[in-house]
C-alpha positions in Angstrom: 19.3 -3.8 2.0 18.6 -0.2 0.9 17.0 2.1 3.4 14.7 5.0 2.5 15.7 8.4 3.7 13.5 10.6 5.9 13.0 13.2 3.1 11.6 10.4 0.8 9.2 9.3 3.6 8.0 12.9 4.0 7.5 13.3 0.2 5.5 10.0 0.2 3.2 11.2 3.0 2.7 14.6 1.3 2.0 12.9 -2.1 -0.5 10.7 -0.4 -2.3 13.6 1.1 -2.0 15.6 -2.2 -3.5 12.7 -4.3 -6.3 12.4 -1.8 -7.1 16.1 -2.0 -6.9 16.4 -5.8 -8.4 13.1 -6.8 -11.5 13.3 -8.9 -14.4 12.6 -6.6 -17.3 10.5 -7.5 -20.6 11.9 -6.3 -21.5 8.8 -4.3 -18.0 8.2 -2.8 -16.1 11.3 -1.7 -12.4 10.7 -1.2 -11.1 11.2 2.3 -8.5 13.9 2.8 -5.9 11.8 4.7 -4.6 8.3 4.7 -6.2 7.5 8.1 -9.6 8.4 6.6 -8.8 6.3 3.5 -8.1 3.3 5.7 -11.4 3.9 7.5 -13.2 4.1 4.2 -11.6 0.8 3.1 -12.7 -0.8 6.3 -16.3 0.3 5.7 -16.0 -1.1 2.2 -15.2 -4.6 3.6 -11.4 -4.4 3.6 -10.3 -4.1 7.2 -7.4 -1.6 7.6 -6.1 -3.5 10.6 -5.1 -7.0 9.5 -4.5 -7.9 13.2 -8.2 -7.3 14.0 -9.3 -9.5 11.1 -6.9 -12.3 11.7 -6.6 -12.3 15.5 -10.3 -11.9 16.3 -11.4 -15.4 15.3 -8.2 -17.2 14.8 -6.9 -19.0 17.9 -3.8 -20.7 16.7 -0.6 -19.1 15.4 -0.8 -21.1 12.2 -4.4 -20.0 11.5 -3.5 -16.3 12.1 -0.4 -16.6 9.9 -2.4 -18.2 7.1 -5.0 -15.4 7.4 -2.3 -12.7 7.2 -0.6 -14.4 4.2 -4.0 -14.5 2.4 -4.5 -10.8 3.0 -1.0 -10.1 1.9 -1.4 -12.0 -1.4 -4.8 -10.3 -2.0 -3.3 -6.8 -1.3 -0.3 -7.5 -3.5 -2.5 -8.9 -6.4 -4.8 -5.9 -6.2 -1.9 -3.4 -6.2 -0.4 -5.2 -9.3 -3.7 -4.9 -11.1 -3.9 -1.2 -10.3 -0.3 -0.7 -11.4 -0.9 -2.5 -14.7 -4.0 -0.3 -15.3 -1.9 2.8 -14.7 0.8 1.4 -17.0 -1.8 0.9 -19.8 -3.1 4.5 -19.3 0.5 5.8 -19.5 1.1 3.8 -22.7 -1.9 5.5 -24.2 -0.3 8.9 -24.1 0.0 10.2 -27.7 3.3 12.0 -27.4 6.2 9.6 -27.4 8.7 11.6 -25.3 6.1 12.2 -22.6 5.1 8.6 -22.7 8.7 7.3 -22.2 9.3 9.7 -19.3 6.0 8.9 -17.7 6.7 5.2 -18.0 10.2 5.6 -16.4 8.7 7.7 -13.6 5.9 5.2 -12.9 8.5 2.4 -12.8 10.8 4.3 -10.5 7.8 5.2 -8.3 6.8 1.6 -8.0 10.3 0.4 -7.2 10.8 3.2 -4.6 7.5 2.4 -2.9 8.4 -1.3 -2.7 11.8 -0.5 -1.2 10.2 1.9 1.3 7.5 -0.6 2.2 9.9 -3.5 2.7 12.4 -1.5 4.7 9.8 0.1 6.9 8.0 -3.1 7.6 11.3 -4.9 8.3 12.1 -2.2 10.8 8.8 -2.8 12.6 9.5 -6.6 12.5 12.8 -6.0 14.3 11.3 -3.6 16.8 8.7 -6.2 17.8 11.1 -9.1 18.1 13.2 -10.4 15.2 12.7 -14.1 15.8 9.2 -14.0 17.1 5.8 -14.7 15.7 4.6 -11.3 16.7 7.5 -9.7 14.8 6.8 -11.6 11.6 3.0 -10.9 11.9 3.7 -7.2 12.5 5.8 -7.2 9.3 3.0 -8.8 7.3 0.4 -6.5 8.7 2.5 -3.5 7.9 3.0 -4.7 4.3 -0.8 -5.3 3.9 -1.6 -1.8 5.2 1.0 0.0 3.1 0.2 -2.0 0.0 -3.5 -1.2 0.3 -2.6 2.5 0.7 -0.5 2.4 -2.5 -3.3 0.6 -4.3 -5.7 3.4 -3.3 -3.1 6.0 -4.5 -2.8 4.3 -7.9 -6.5 4.0 -8.3 -7.1 7.6 -7.5 -4.6 9.0 -10.1 
């Protein structure tokens, strides 16, 4: 397993804040300046930023909670893939071939780096909350949901 370095994490956080600050704002929906505000905005739009709140509030069995988290994970992953495909199409539309090739490589690298970071970070959280416990596994899923939703927001704001 490949681990992401602290400098990469810092760059990711700074890029997140930078994209939020420089994203084109729609008149009816101003973009929040930091990831925490983005998550709050997503929650008000009907997508809870805290998967535990959504899945643990009304689900009384471990199986029901796990099913709820897995559904949210699949939804978040699907939405991120759609945003990445849209970004890929926009990149392919660049008129200058050398820029297009470089932009495609950079987007692919960015997506792979994000996935590696997300998986490593969430695995770390799983281990910290108990490697062979339901809580540890649920923590890993919730982490993946949150980070995937944040990446989707970043891709959509580009």
